[in-house]
C-alpha positions in Angstrom: 205.1 107.7 60.2 201.8 105.8 60.6 199.4 104.3 58.3 195.7 104.9 58.8 196.2 107.0 62.0 194.8 110.3 60.8 191.4 111.0 62.2 189.2 112.1 59.4 186.1 114.2 59.2 183.0 113.0 57.3 184.4 115.0 54.3 187.6 112.9 54.5 189.8 115.8 55.6 192.1 115.4 58.6 190.8 116.6 62.0 193.4 119.1 63.3 195.6 118.3 66.3 195.6 120.8 69.2 197.1 124.2 68.1 197.7 122.8 64.5 197.5 125.2 61.5 197.2 124.2 57.9 200.0 125.7 55.7 198.9 124.4 52.3 197.0 121.6 50.7 196.8 119.7 47.4 193.1 119.2 46.8 193.3 116.6 44.0 195.7 114.6 41.9 198.3 113.8 44.5 199.8 110.4 43.9 201.7 108.6 46.7 203.9 105.5 46.3 204.7 104.0 49.6 207.7 101.7 49.7 207.9 99.6 52.9 210.9 97.3 53.1 210.2 93.8 54.6 213.8 93.9 56.1 215.2 97.2 57.3 218.2 98.4 55.3 221.6 97.5 56.4 224.3 100.2 56.6 223.7 103.4 54.7 220.2 104.6 53.7 221.0 104.2 50.0 222.1 100.5 50.3 218.6 99.2 50.8 217.6 96.0 52.5 217.5 92.4 51.1 215.5 93.7 48.1 211.9 92.7 49.1 209.5 95.5 49.8 205.8 96.1 49.9 204.8 98.9 47.5 201.4 100.6 47.8 200.1 103.3 45.4 197.2 105.6 46.0 195.8 108.9 44.6 194.3 111.4 46.9 194.9 114.7 48.7 197.7 116.1 50.9 197.6 118.5 53.8 200.7 120.2 55.1 200.4 121.7 58.6 202.9 123.2 61.0 203.1 119.8 62.7 202.6 117.1 60.1 202.0 116.0 56.5 198.8 114.0 55.9 197.9 112.1 52.8 194.3 110.9 52.5 193.4 108.4 49.7 190.4 108.8 47.5 187.8 106.1 48.1 185.4 106.9 45.2 185.9 103.8 43.1 187.4 101.1 45.3 188.9 100.2 48.7 192.3 101.8 48.8 195.5 99.9 49.9 195.7 102.4 52.8 193.3 105.2 53.9 195.8 107.7 55.2 199.4 108.4 56.0 200.3 110.8 58.8 203.9 111.9 59.1 205.1 114.3 61.7 207.4 116.8 60.1 210.2 115.9 62.6 209.9 112.3 61.5 210.9 113.2 57.9 214.5 112.2 57.9 215.4 113.4 54.4 213.8 114.8 51.2 215.0 114.5 47.7 213.6 116.3 44.6 213.9 113.9 41.6 214.0 115.2 38.0 213.9 112.2 35.7 214.7 112.6 32.0 211.4 111.1 31.1 208.4 111.6 33.3 207.2 114.1 35.8 209.3 115.5 38.7 208.6 114.0 42.1 209.6 114.1 45.7 211.1 111.3 47.7 210.9 111.4 51.5 212.5 109.0 54.0 210.3 108.4 57.0 211.2 107.5 60.5 208.5 105.0 61.6 206.8 105.0 64.9 206.3 101.8 66.9 203.2 100.0 65.9 202.6 102.5 63.0 202.6 99.9 60.2 206.0 101.1 58.7 209.5 99.7 59.0 213.0 101.4 59.0 213.9 102.5 55.5 210.3 103.4 54.5 210.2 105.9 51.6 207.3 107.8 50.0 207.3 109.2 46.5 204.9 112.1 45.9 203.8 113.1 42.4 201.3 115.9 41.7 199.3 115.3 38.5 197.5 118.6 38.3 200.4 121.0 39.0 204.1 121.3 39.4 205.6 119.9 42.6 208.5 122.4 43.0 206.5 124.9 45.1 205.2 122.1 47.3 208.7 120.8 47.9 209.9 124.3 48.9 207.0 124.9 51.3 207.5 121.4 52.8 211.2 121.9 53.4 210.8 125.3 55.0 207.9 124.1 57.2 210.0 121.0 58.2 213.0 123.1 59.1 210.8 125.4 61.3 209.3 122.3 63.1 212.7 120.9 63.8 213.9 124.3 65.1 210.9 124.7 67.3 211.4 121.1 68.7 215.0 121.9 69.5 214.0 125.2 71.2 211.4 123.5 73.3 214.0 120.9 74.4 216.5 123.7 75.3 213.8 125.5 77.2 212.9 122.3 79.1 216.6 121.8 80.1 216.8 125.4 81.4 213.7 125.0 83.5 215.2 122.0 85.3 216.4 122.6 88.9 220.1 122.6 89.3 221.7 119.9 91.3 223.1 121.2 94.5 224.2 120.2 98.0 220.8 119.8 99.6 220.4 116.5 101.3 222.0 113.5 102.8 224.9 112.0 100.9 225.7 115.2 99.1 229.3 116.1 98.4 230.6 119.1 100.4 231.7 121.9 98.0 234.4 124.2 99.4 233.2 127.8 99.7 236.7 129.3 100.3 238.6 130.9 97.4 241.8 129.1 96.3 244.9 130.3 98.0 246.5 133.5 96.6 249.8 133.1 94.7 252.9 135.2 95.6 253.7 137.7 92.9 
């Protein structure tokens, strides 16, 4: 959702948000290709934009928490194209597990950008794991994302139930009849 917005500790790990719990992490060998269209895609998500996009590639580590996925680039040898990518789980619009004929399996995620976050509509990230298989990571990500979306919906429903009901209490309110409707003859 946002480039370079994750607060990092001196050890270059993300500083947890309030009440955030880490679910899993990939400690090395995570490769992230970030595709940011210059022009948002028109029509469906698969149609793409005008064809021009900025592509950035970094290797680093990934943390998956109950609230977000955070990628932190390695900075050992050079200055990375981006330091970190922080994506709230509810901002992941879709995931797709790719199994090419030649090459390693990888995950594609479509990201809903935040205002001033450095990303545009139609941004996608491709995640590859060099040191281990990606299927178990995809499974954990999907389950954690589904739970985050469920919890967000539950919270919204709870907030709606807590709202006071509108009633006839004040000037300009409509009178509601209190009598029962007339009885019908049998």
